[in-house]
N, C-alpha and C positions, 0 to 999 in steps of 0.2 A: 686758709683756702679762699681763693677768689671765686665767688659764686658764679659770676657771669662768664668767667673764663671756662669754668666747667660746663655751664649751660650751653655755651656756644658750640660745644662738641656734639650736641644732640638736638633733636627736634622735639618741640613741645606741642601737644594737642590740647586745645581749649574747647570745651563744649558748654555753651550757655545760650539760652534763648534771649537774653537781654543784650540787645545790640550795643548799648552803651558800655557794658562790661567787656564784650568782645573787642570793640574798637579801642577802648582805653588800654586794655592789656596788650593788644596787638601793637599799639603805638609805643607803649612802655618797653616791651621786649625788643621791638625793632630798634628803638633808641639805644638799647644795650647790645645791639648787633646779634641778637638771638633769633633763631628761626621758630616762629609760632604760627600754627595753622589754627583757625577758629571755625567752628561749626555751630549751627543753631540747634540741631537736634541730636539725640543719641544715635539715631539711625544714620545720620550723616557722619557721625563719629566712627561708627562701625565701618562704613564705606572707606573713610580716610585711613583706617587701620589696615584695611585690605590692600591699599595701594602704597603705603608708606610705613616705615618703622618709626615709632615715637618712643623716646626714653622717659618722658614725663607726660602724664595725662591728667588734666584738671577738668572735672565735670561738675556741673550744677546738679543738685538733687532733683528739683522740680523742673521738669522739661516737658514740652508737648510730646505726646506719645509715650515712649519708654522713659522711665525716670533714671536718674544717675546711678542709683544702686543696682538696678537691673542691668544697666549698661556695664558697670564694673563686674557684675556677676557673670555676664556673657563673655567678657574678655579675661576672666581670672586665670584660665588655663593657658590661653594663647599668648598672653602678655605678662607673664609672671615677673619678668625682670623690670618692668616699667614702674616708675614712681607714680603712685596714684593718690590724687588729692580730690576730696569732695568738698564743694562749696555749697552752703545752704543757709537759708533764712529760717529754716525749720529744725534747728539742731535740738534734738532730745536724746535721751538715753537709748531708745529703741533704734533710731537712725545711726547713732554712734556705734552701737553694738553690732548692727548689721554690717556697717561699713568695715569695721575691724575684722569681722568674721570672713569677709570676702577679699581681704588683702589691701584695703585702702589704708595708706600709711598716715594720712592726716585729714582732719575735718576742719574746715575754716568756716566760721559763722559770718554770714552777711549781716550788715554791710562790713566790708573789710577794706583795709588800705593796702597799697602796694607793699608797704613796709611789712605788714603781717604776712603777706604771701612770700616775700623775700626771706623772712625769718624761717618760715616753714620749709621752704626749698633749701635753705642753707642747712638747717638741722637734718633734713632727710639726706642730702648729699653727703654731709659729714658722716652720718651713720653708715651710709652705703660705702663710702671710701674706707671707713674703718673695717667693715666686714671684708672688703676686698683685700686690704692689707693683711688681716688675720688669715684669710684664705691663702694668700701668697706665702705667709710665714709657715703655715701648716704644710703646704706643698713642698717648700724648701726643706723642712724638717724630714718629711717622708723621703724626698729625693736623697738627702744626706744619709739617712739610714740605709736606703737601698744601695747607695754607692759604697758605704762601709761594708755591708754584707757581701757585695760583689768582690771587693778588695780582699776580704778574708778568704773567700772561696778560691781566689787565684793564688793565694800564698802557698 
């Protein structure tokens, strides 16, 4: 699977109060021809989600105002299909457990490299693609059973 070919199909939302991280990741993803929008606060992130659909959402844990976990908690119902990644310098079991409970698929500890982020995104996209393939196989199996049943009924 070509990670960036997949990522180019969707929009990425990044929420981090660290300007250096926002600018660095924006520059990196732009260089890979991926669409990334960056926000400084969770509240700005909520507004961005009202105006645009994002397939991947990356948020820092410690933000001014609402923290990243509360942000993910608030969008857990409305954005169930989005890939959710929490980045944090304060990774502990409590944060990890809370993140997992609200549907965050990955927690990346700061400081991190672009390579670590790429590996996480690749792993998540691969799992998602496998789930989609399994779902398509099951739908085809059900459709095949229905077609066989209909054929028998017409005999």
